[in-house]
N, C-alpha and C positions, 0 to 999 in steps of 0.2 A: 479585500486584498484579491480583487479579481485578476485571473491570469489568463491571457489569450492562449489558445493552443495552437502551437506552430509544427510544421512537418519537415524538419530539414534532415530526414532520413526516409528509408524504405519501408521500415517495419510500422509496428503498432505498439504504443505503450500503454498497458492497463496496470492500475494500480488498486490494491485492496486496503481498505481504512475501517476503523471501528474500535470499539472498546475492548476490553479483555472479556474473552471467552465467547466471542461472537460466532467464531467458526471460520476465521479467515483462512487458516491452513488447510482444512478440510475442504473449503469451497474452492480453493485454488487448485489443490490436487484434482479435484473433479473437473475443473475448467481445463487444465493441461490436458488430462486423459482425453478429454473430448476432442480438442483441438488437434492433438496429435492423431487421433483416430482418423481424422480426415485430411491428414497428410500436411499440416502446418507446423513449421519449424517454431519452436517454443523454447524460451530461455526463462527462467523462473529463479528468483532469489528474495531475499529478505532483508529488512532494516531493523535496527541497526546490524550490520553485518554484510556478508557477500563477497568480501576479499578478506585476506589475513589480516589486514590492518584494521579494516572495520570491524572484524570479529573479536579483535582484542579490545577495542572500545566498548562493543556489546557487553563483555564480560564486566568490563569496570562500571558502565551506567546502570546495568540491570541489578548489581550487586548493592545491597543495602549499606554495608559497612563501607565499600570502597566508595559509592558515591556520595556519602554524606558529607565529607570535607568540601566538595565543590559546590559553589553557589550555582544558581541558575544560568547566570551569563555563561560560566566556563561549561556548563554541561551543554548548553545549545551550541556552543563552538564546537564541542567534541562530536556532537552528532552531525554538525555540518561538514567537519572534516572527514568523518567516516563516510557521509553521503558524497562528497566530491570524489573520493577514491573509487566508490561504487560506480558512480556515473561513468568515470573516466575508464575504468578496467572492466567493467561487465555490461553496464545498461547501454551506453552509446555504442560499443562495438557491436553488440547483437543486433540493435535498431538498424545500424548501418548495413548488416548482412541481410536485413529484411525480415528479421525472426519477429514474432509476437513476444514481446517481454512482459512478464507479469511478476510485480513486486509485491511483497507483503510489507505495507507501510512505506510512506514516501514522505514528501514535503508537508502533508496535511497532518500527519502524526506530531511533527514539530510545531507547526502551528497550535496544534490543540495542547499537547503534553508539555512542551516547553513555554509556549507562547501564552495561551489562556491560563494554563494552570498556575505557572509562576509570575503571571502578571508583567511580562517582559514587554517593553516598548514595541509598538508594532513595527516602527522603522529598524529597530534592532533586528527582529526576526526577518523582516523583509529582505534587509541588506545580507543577511547570512543566507537566505534561502537563495538569493539571486547568484551568489558566489557558488554554492553547493550545487545547483542543479545545472548550471551552464546553459540555461535556456531549453533544457530538455524537461518539458512540462508533460504530464501523462495527456494522453489523448482520451482515456476513459478512465475515470475513478468510481469503483464501486464501494460505497459505504453500507456496511453491514450495521443494521439497526437493532438494539436489544435492550429490553429492560436491564441495567447494569447488575440488579441482584440475581437475575437469572444467568447472566453471562459469567459473574463469579463463581456461582454455583456449578455452572458447567465446567470452568476452568479449574475448579477444585476437584471435580470427579475425574478430570483426565490427568491429573499430575500424579506421577509415579510416587510411591510413599517415600522414596528417599530423595526426592526432588523438593529443595527447599522453595517456598513461594519467594517471588521475585518482588522488588521494591513497588512496583506499581500495581501489581495486584493486591499487595496487602494495605493500599491506601483505603482511607475513609469511604464510604459508599456516596456521601455527598461530592465528593472530589469526582467519582465515576459518572455520577449524574451529570455534572457540570461539562465534564468531557463530551458526553453524549450529546448535550445541547449545542456545544461547540461544533461538533462535526456536522450536525444538522445545520447549523448555520452556514457553515462552508457550503453545504449542499445548496442551500437556498440563494446564496450569493453567486454561486458558479453552476447553474442548471445545465448548461451545455457539456460541461466535463463530468460533473459529479451525478451519480443516480445511487438513490437510496433503495435499498432491498431489506424488506422485513426478515430478520433472522430468526424469528421465533417459531417458524413452521419446521416441518421434518427436514432432513438433509435433501431428500429428493426435490421437496417443494421449493426450497431454496436455490438449488443448483439449476433448476428449470427457469426459475425467475431470472437468474444471472444469465443463463444461456440466451434467453430471449433478448436482454438487453446487448450482449457482446454481439450476437449475430446481426442485429440491426446496425449496430455501431460500425462493424468491419464492412458491411455492405455499402453504408453510406460513405465510409471513408474512401473504399477502393472502388465502387462500382461493381457492376454485375460479375466482372473477372478480376477479382482483387490480386493484383501481383504482389503478393506478401513475401515470398520466397525467390530463392535462385532459380535458375533455368530448369533445375532438377524436377521441381513439382510446383503445382498451383492449387489453391482451393476453390474448387467449382462451386460457385454460388448456389446451384440446385441442392448441394450437400450441406449447407450451413445450416 
């Protein structure tokens, strides 16, 4: 399911992918802070979610009791509807303004969690993806790779005592291992867009590995003086 990256906008689109507990939220915050420190305008969000309608879908699909009556096809359609709203209301407007947009999960999570895990036909998943993303394909996807057992242990340690485990974290370890393999297959199939980062190291080590990738990608995309923002500010390449 190879996807050519196009640039119908002034900004730059980065997504973070990976299994449960790999540290996406932590590393997104680190990257956002670093980009803002050099004057880059950044918009960040998450999926499922990012808009009021999409957040309502998130509540339903992550709840074990609420999601159970849905079959895999309807669940994939719900994710696609939430993504379309997110693209139209948040992602595309920010990219049009010249922002660096960083999203926690996007189309690759649907490919893995709904497509591979539920054995949905590739044509069905591809058709939904085409409608939902509106040709807005990530310029760069960071896939954080980690042994699922370690990831689930990390996720459990971070969870507040009063927060119930969501339906995905509660699934069998074999399912998580299959998803890890599926994410790595996407990276293998689309090496220009997807970069795999070993998430087993310390927070600082992982953050530096991500920054090295992002820095090079932005310089390649925009050249030595990347016009990522409005007339108010630019990102000097010497400070990247």
